[in-house]
C-alpha positions as CSV (number, residue, x, y, z in Angstrom):
1,M,114.4,96.3,112.4
2,R,115.0,99.4,114.4
3,A,113.9,100.2,118.0
4,T,113.1,103.7,119.3
5,A,111.8,105.0,122.6
6,R,109.6,108.0,122.7
7,T,108.5,110.0,125.8
8,Q,104.8,109.7,124.9
9,E,104.9,105.9,124.7
10,P,105.6,104.0,127.9
11,I,106.8,101.0,125.9
12,P,109.5,100.7,123.1
13,C,108.6,101.1,119.4
14,I,110.2,98.7,117.0
15,D,110.1,99.3,113.2
16,F,109.4,96.2,111.1
17,V,110.2,97.1,107.5
18,A,109.4,94.7,104.7
19,E,112.7,92.9,103.9
20,A,112.3,92.6,100.2
21,E,114.3,95.0,98.0
22,R,112.7,93.9,94.6
23,C,109.2,93.1,93.4
24,P,108.7,89.3,93.2
25,L,106.8,89.7,90.0
26,C,108.8,92.1,87.8
27,G,112.1,92.5,89.7
28,K,111.8,96.3,90.0
29,A,112.9,98.1,93.2
30,V,110.2,98.4,95.9
31,Q,109.5,101.5,97.9
32,A,107.9,102.3,101.3
33,Q,104.1,102.5,100.8
34,K,102.8,103.3,104.3
35,S,103.2,102.5,108.0
36,K,100.8,101.5,110.8
37,R,101.4,101.1,114.5
38,R,100.2,98.2,116.5
39,R,100.6,97.3,120.2
40,V,102.0,93.8,120.6
41,V,102.6,91.6,123.6
42,T,104.6,88.4,123.2
43,V,105.8,85.9,125.8
44,A,109.4,86.2,124.4
45,A,109.7,89.9,124.0
46,G,107.0,91.4,126.3
47,A,105.1,94.5,125.3
48,F,106.1,96.9,122.5
49,V,104.6,99.0,119.7
50,A,105.3,97.5,116.3
51,R,105.4,100.0,113.4
52,K,104.7,97.9,110.3
53,I,106.3,99.5,107.2
54,R,104.8,98.0,104.0
55,K,106.5,98.2,100.6
56,C,105.1,98.1,97.1
57,C,106.5,97.9,93.5
58,S,107.9,101.1,92.1
59,S,106.2,100.4,88.8
60,G,102.9,101.6,90.3
61,D,101.1,98.4,89.1
62,S,98.4,97.7,91.8
63,S,98.2,94.0,90.7
64,H,101.7,93.5,92.2
65,P,101.8,92.3,95.9
66,V,102.2,94.6,98.9
67,L,105.1,93.3,100.9
68,V,105.3,93.1,104.7
69,S,107.9,92.1,107.2
70,E,108.4,88.4,107.6
71,K,109.9,88.9,111.0
72,L,106.8,90.5,112.4
73,S,104.6,87.9,110.7
74,G,106.6,85.2,112.4
75,L,106.1,86.9,115.8
76,V,102.4,87.7,115.6
77,P,99.8,86.5,113.2
78,A,98.1,89.3,111.3
79,Q,94.5,89.3,112.6
80,Q,94.7,88.1,116.2
81,G,93.2,90.1,119.0
82,A,95.2,91.5,122.0
83,C,94.5,88.5,124.2
84,E,95.5,86.0,121.5
85,M,98.7,87.9,120.8
86,S,99.9,87.6,124.3
87,C,99.2,84.0,125.1
88,G,97.9,82.3,122.0
89,V,94.5,81.5,123.5
90,K,91.2,82.9,122.3
91,C,89.4,84.8,125.1
92,P,85.6,84.5,125.6
93,A,83.7,87.4,124.1
């Protein structure tokens, strides 16, 4: 995990890199695949931008899993909306 502050963002940006160093299927090294930014609000940490950095197997086999940060997954479930992320309650549509 790494935190940075940029002038164009009023809140801090924290990098969440997939922790795995090896593919769970074949044991080969993994490499960064792509990153995506997401605004997050938690009760414990407040507001920040999470930059999710996914990794994939260096073998190039697309049947191997894409790996994500377990730390970010523990903070915020993957498909929740902004309101749910901040308080854990689904807001009326």
